[in-house]
C-alpha positions as CSV (number, residue, x, y, z in Angstrom):
1,X,0.4,17.8,-62.0
2,X,-2.6,19.4,-63.5
3,X,-4.9,17.4,-61.3
4,X,-3.2,18.9,-58.2
5,X,-3.6,22.4,-59.6
6,X,-7.2,21.8,-60.5
7,X,-8.0,20.5,-57.0
8,X,-6.2,23.4,-55.4
9,X,-7.9,26.0,-57.6
10,X,-11.2,24.4,-56.6
11,X,-10.4,25.0,-53.0
12,X,-10.1,21.3,-52.1
13,X,-8.4,20.2,-49.0
14,X,-5.3,18.3,-50.2
15,X,-3.7,15.2,-48.6
16,X,-0.7,14.3,-50.7
17,X,2.8,12.9,-50.7
18,X,5.8,14.8,-49.4
19,X,7.8,14.8,-52.7
20,X,9.6,17.7,-54.3
21,X,7.1,18.6,-57.1
22,X,4.2,18.7,-54.6
23,X,6.2,20.7,-52.1
24,X,6.7,23.3,-54.8
25,X,3.0,24.0,-54.6
26,X,1.9,22.9,-51.1
27,X,3.1,24.0,-47.7
28,X,2.3,21.3,-45.1
29,X,-0.3,22.6,-42.6
30,X,-0.9,25.7,-44.6
31,X,-2.3,24.7,-48.0
32,X,-2.4,20.9,-47.6
33,X,-1.3,18.0,-45.5
34,X,1.7,16.0,-46.6
35,X,3.1,12.6,-45.5
36,X,6.0,10.6,-46.7
37,X,5.5,8.6,-49.9
38,X,5.1,5.2,-48.2
39,X,3.5,6.5,-45.0
40,X,0.1,4.9,-45.4
41,X,-0.9,5.6,-41.8
42,X,0.2,9.2,-42.1
43,X,-2.0,9.7,-45.2
44,X,-4.9,8.0,-43.4
45,X,-4.4,10.1,-40.3
46,X,-4.4,13.3,-42.3
47,X,-7.6,12.3,-44.2
48,X,-9.4,11.4,-41.0
49,X,-8.4,14.7,-39.4
50,X,-9.9,16.6,-42.2
51,X,-13.1,14.4,-42.3
52,X,-13.6,14.6,-38.5
53,X,-12.9,18.3,-38.1
54,X,-13.7,20.0,-41.5
55,X,-14.1,23.5,-40.1
56,X,-10.7,23.3,-38.4
57,X,-9.0,22.4,-41.7
58,X,-11.1,24.7,-44.0
59,X,-8.1,27.1,-44.3
60,X,-6.2,24.4,-46.3
61,X,-8.6,24.7,-49.3
62,X,-8.8,28.5,-49.0
63,X,-5.0,28.8,-48.9
64,X,-4.6,26.3,-51.7
65,X,-6.8,28.4,-54.0
66,X,-5.0,31.6,-53.0
67,X,-1.7,29.9,-53.9
68,X,-2.9,29.0,-57.4
69,X,-4.2,32.6,-57.9
70,X,-1.0,34.2,-56.7
71,X,1.6,31.9,-58.4
72,X,0.0,30.0,-61.3
73,X,-2.9,32.1,-62.7
74,X,-2.7,32.9,-66.4
75,X,-2.5,36.6,-65.6
76,X,0.6,35.8,-63.6
77,X,2.3,33.2,-65.8
78,X,1.3,34.2,-69.3
79,X,3.2,37.6,-69.4
């Protein structure tokens, strides 16, 4: 969705569902943290990991932004 792309391009650390459309843009542990759709505890665990150790997970936001720049930027998709 556009909101996912906007968050990624802003360098946000993403916690999301492990579903096909999201997995096209996010690699678990590299550019975001993914849990199964109904895994409430998994989503909470991932969010708490990021909140408790923000420096350890800073690479998620950086890699998310790089993903958008490399795959989805207008200079890449418009031509």
